[in-house]
C-alpha positions in Angstrom: -5.3 -2.1 -41.9 -6.1 -3.5 -38.4 -2.4 -3.4 -37.5 -2.2 0.2 -38.6 -5.3 1.1 -36.5 -3.8 -0.8 -33.5 -0.6 1.1 -33.9 -2.4 4.4 -34.0 -4.2 3.5 -30.8 -0.9 2.5 -29.1 0.6 5.9 -30.1 -2.5 7.7 -28.9 -2.4 6.0 -25.5 1.2 7.1 -25.0 0.7 10.8 -25.9 2.2 13.0 -23.2 -0.8 14.7 -21.5 1.0 17.1 -19.3 -0.5 18.3 -16.0 -3.1 20.6 -17.6 -4.3 17.9 -20.1 -4.4 15.3 -17.3 -6.6 17.6 -15.1 -8.9 18.4 -18.1 -9.4 14.8 -18.9 -9.8 13.9 -15.2 -12.7 16.4 -14.8 -14.3 15.2 -18.0 -14.2 11.7 -16.6 -15.6 12.9 -13.3 -18.6 14.5 -15.1 -19.3 11.2 -16.9 -19.1 9.2 -13.7 -21.3 11.6 -11.8 -24.0 10.9 -14.4 -23.9 7.2 -13.9 -26.1 7.4 -10.9 -28.9 8.7 -13.0 -28.4 6.1 -15.8 -28.1 3.2 -13.3 -31.3 4.4 -11.5 -33.1 4.2 -14.9 -31.8 0.7 -15.6 -32.6 -0.6 -12.1 -36.3 -0.4 -13.1 -35.6 -3.2 -15.6 -32.4 -5.0 -14.6 -30.9 -6.3 -11.3 -27.6 -4.7 -10.1 -25.7 -7.8 -11.2 -27.3 -7.8 -14.7 -26.3 -4.2 -15.2 -22.7 -5.0 -14.2 -22.6 -8.0 -16.5 -24.1 -6.2 -19.5 -22.0 -3.1 -19.0 -18.6 -4.9 -18.8 -19.5 -7.5 -21.4 -20.4 -4.9 -24.0 -17.4 -2.8 -22.9 -15.0 -5.8 -23.4 -16.4 -6.5 -26.8 -16.0 -2.9 -27.9 -12.4 -2.7 -26.5 -11.5 -5.9 -28.3 -12.9 -4.4 -31.5 -10.8 -1.3 -31.0 -7.7 -3.2 -30.0 -7.9 -6.8 -31.3 -4.3 -7.8 -30.8 -3.5 -10.5 -28.2 -0.2 -10.2 -26.3 1.6 -12.8 -24.2 1.7 -11.8 -20.5 4.8 -9.6 -19.8 5.3 -11.3 -16.5 3.4 -13.2 -13.9 3.7 -10.2 -11.6 2.1 -7.8 -14.1 -0.6 -10.3 -15.0 -1.5 -10.8 -11.3 -1.7 -7.0 -11.0 -4.2 -6.9 -13.8 -6.3 -9.6 -12.1 -6.2 -7.5 -8.9 -7.2 -4.4 -10.9 -10.2 -6.3 -12.4 -11.2 -7.4 -9.0 -10.7 -4.1 -7.1 -11.8 -1.7 -9.9 -14.5 -3.8 -11.3 -16.3 -6.7 -9.7 -15.7 -6.1 -6.0 -16.1 -2.3 -6.2 -19.5 -2.4 -8.1 -20.9 -5.5 -6.3 -20.1 -4.1 -2.9 -21.5 -0.7 -3.7 -24.7 -2.1 -5.3 -25.4 -4.5 -2.5 -24.6 -1.8 0.1 -27.5 0.1 -1.4 -29.8 -2.9 -0.7 -29.0 -2.7 3.1 -28.2 0.9 3.9 -29.4 4.4 3.0 -28.1 5.9 -0.2 -26.8 8.9 1.8 -24.8 6.5 4.0 -23.3 4.7 1.0 -22.5 7.9 -0.8 -20.7 9.3 2.2 -18.7 6.1 3.0 -17.7 5.5 -0.7 -16.4 9.0 -0.7 -13.7 7.9 1.7 -11.8 6.4 -1.3 -9.4 9.3 -1.7 -8.6 9.2 2.1 -8.0 5.5 1.9 -5.9 5.9 -1.3 -3.7 8.5 0.4 -3.1 6.2 3.4 -2.4 3.2 1.2 -0.2 5.1 -1.2 1.9 6.4 1.7 2.9 2.9 2.6 2.9 1.4 -0.9 4.4 4.2 -3.1 7.6 6.0 -2.3 6.7 9.1 -4.3 3.3 9.8 -2.7 3.9 10.5 1.0 1.1 11.5 3.3 1.8 15.1 4.3 -0.1 17.6 6.4 -1.7 19.3 3.4 -3.1 16.0 2.2 -4.6 15.2 5.6 -6.1 18.7 6.1 -7.4 18.9 2.6 -9.0 15.4 2.8 -10.8 16.3 6.0 -12.1 19.5 4.5 -13.3 17.9 1.3 -14.8 15.0 3.2 -16.8 17.4 5.3 -17.9 19.1 2.1 -19.1 15.8 0.7 -21.2 15.3 3.9 -22.8 18.7 3.3 -23.6 17.8 -0.3 -24.8 14.3 0.4 -27.1 15.1 3.3 -28.2 18.5 1.7 -29.4 19.9 5.0 -31.3 16.8 6.1 -29.0 14.9 8.3 -30.2 11.3 8.5 -27.6 8.8 9.5 -28.9 5.3 10.3 -26.2 2.9 10.9 -26.5 -0.5 9.3 -23.4 -2.8 9.9 -23.8 -4.9 6.8 -24.6 -2.1 4.3 -22.1 0.3 5.8 -19.3 -2.3 5.8 -20.0 -3.1 2.2 -19.8 0.6 1.3 -16.4 0.7 3.0 -15.3 -2.4 1.1 -16.2 -0.6 -2.1 -14.2 2.5 -1.1 -11.2 0.4 -0.1 -11.5 -1.6 -3.3 -11.2 1.6 -5.4 -8.2 2.7 -3.4 -6.5 -0.6 -4.1 -7.3 -0.3 -7.8 -5.7 3.2 -8.0 -2.5 2.1 -6.3 -2.3 -1.1 -8.5 -2.6 1.0 -11.7 0.0 3.5 -10.4 2.5 0.6 -9.8 1.7 -1.2 -13.1 4.9 -1.1 -15.2 4.0 -2.0 -18.7 4.8 -1.1 -22.3 1.3 -2.1 -23.5 -1.3 0.3 -24.8 -3.8 1.7 -22.2 -6.5 0.4 -24.5 -5.1 -3.2 -24.1 -4.6 -2.8 -20.4 -8.2 -1.6 -20.0 -9.5 -4.5 -22.1 -7.6 -6.9 -19.9 -9.1 -5.3 -16.7 -12.6 -5.7 -18.2 -11.8 -9.3 -19.0 -10.8 -10.1 -15.4 -13.8 -8.1 -14.1 -16.1 -10.5 -16.1 -14.1 -13.5 -15.1 -14.3 -12.7 -11.4 -18.1 -12.1 -11.4 -18.8 -15.5 -12.9 -19.0 -17.3 -9.5 -21.6 -14.7 -8.4 -23.8 -15.6 -11.4 -24.4 -19.1 -10.1 -26.1 -17.6 -7.0 -27.8 -14.7 -8.9 -28.4 -16.0 -12.5 -29.1 -13.2 -15.0 -32.5 -13.4 -16.8 -31.1 -12.1 -20.2 -34.2 -10.0 -21.0 -32.6 -8.6 -24.1 -36.0 -7.5 -25.5 -35.9 -4.7 -22.9 -32.9 -3.2 -24.8 -35.2 -2.4 -27.7 -36.6 0.4 -25.5 -34.7 3.6 -26.4 -34.5 4.7 -22.8 -32.9 1.5 -21.7 -30.6 1.2 -24.8 -29.3 4.8 -24.5 -28.5 4.5 -20.8 -26.8 1.1 -21.2 -24.7 2.4 -24.1 -23.8 5.5 -22.0 -22.5 3.2 -19.2 -20.7 1.1 -21.7 -19.2 3.6 -24.1 -18.5 6.6 -21.9 -18.5 5.4 -18.2 -16.5 2.2 -18.9 -14.5 2.2 -22.2 -13.7 5.9 -22.4 -13.5 6.7 -18.7 -11.3 3.8 -17.7 -8.8 4.3 -20.5 -8.6 8.0 -19.6 -8.5 7.5 -15.8 -5.7 5.0 -16.0 -3.6 7.6 -17.9 -4.6 10.3 -15.4 -3.4 8.1 -12.5 -0.1 7.6 -14.3 0.3 11.3 -14.9 -0.9 12.8 -11.6 -0.4 10.0 -9.2 -3.0 7.9 -7.3 -3.6 10.4 -4.6 -4.1 13.6 -6.6 -6.2 11.8 -9.2 -8.5 10.3 -6.6 -8.9 13.6 -4.7 -10.8 14.7 -7.8 -13.4 12.0 -7.0 -14.7 14.4 -4.3 -16.2 16.4 -7.1 -18.5 13.6 -8.2 -21.3 14.5 -5.7 -20.9 18.2 -6.7 -21.5 17.4 -10.4 -24.3 14.9 -9.5 -26.0 17.7 -7.5 -25.7 20.1 -10.5 -27.0 17.5 -12.9 -29.9 16.6 -10.6 -30.9 20.3 -10.5 -30.7 20.6 -14.3 -32.3 17.3 -15.4 -34.4 16.2 -12.3 -35.4 19.7 -11.2 -34.1 19.1 -7.7 -33.4 22.2 -5.6 -29.9 23.6 -4.8 -29.8 24.5 -1.2 -27.3 26.8 0.5 -26.2 23.8 2.6 -25.2 21.9 -0.6 -23.5 25.0 -2.1 -21.5 25.4 1.0 -20.4 21.7 0.7 -19.3 22.3 -2.9 -17.2 25.2 -1.7 -15.6 23.1 1.0 -14.8 20.4 -1.6 -13.1 22.9 -3.9 -11.1 24.2 -0.9 -10.2 20.8 0.3 -8.9 19.6 -3.1 -6.9 22.8 -3.5 -5.2 22.3 -0.1 -4.5 18.7 -0.9 -3.0 19.5 -4.3 -0.5 22.0 -2.9 3.1 20.7 -3.1 4.7 19.3 0.1 7.2 21.4 1.9 
């Protein structure tokens, strides 16, 4: 029975999405990721950033193992090293750098600097990938969308206080996600995307172990009995980790690292809308103008090269 279920998951992970399907799943993932800021904010009242990262990926790994319990031998040393790098760049380094950046710098600074990930992806892909050149539309669209992100993040209140440590960590987080996207794009494997995601979660957990010696978790599991804590932790595990990573890895394969990451510009737009709906925060003309710039920038970037 387990072999039949595993076989079904393997077939499901190889279904041809097509461009329309890939974009639809990409936007669904962006909506989920845009909500993680609210869930993380709730959990930070109880857990430390490292505890949230540990619980999130530990639970995600257990769930992915339950969904895909088969163990495969490494296809090659090269492919396995890429998975290690993916776990580092898309998991431990990305989240640790972003969370610690928030400890030193303003949230607006961090949001803006992390939003440079699509730009860094385009630059990196230009040199690392033969089929994703950096053309004029990509440069122009990236600049327009990044300007829009600035409008949305600052929301009419421009406060930019430079902090070398925090801002550098935010850029490390951005560069880390760019590396992850390029690694996934170049990963040549016959394995199921469920298995690949599980391995990435494994290496994420493995690479945060040294950090736990300096910041040992308290394991206050009793807090998980609170519905608010449990719901938000499960959201980060089930949707923002398991589901989102499986889908996003397929989206990168279908659309390419650059086009997929350009959609990340929409995260602050959806976060803005969700904050207005759930937190009753106002939508200013400044933020709406930023959203329009982001849409225009992504459209320009997505136009085919001539």
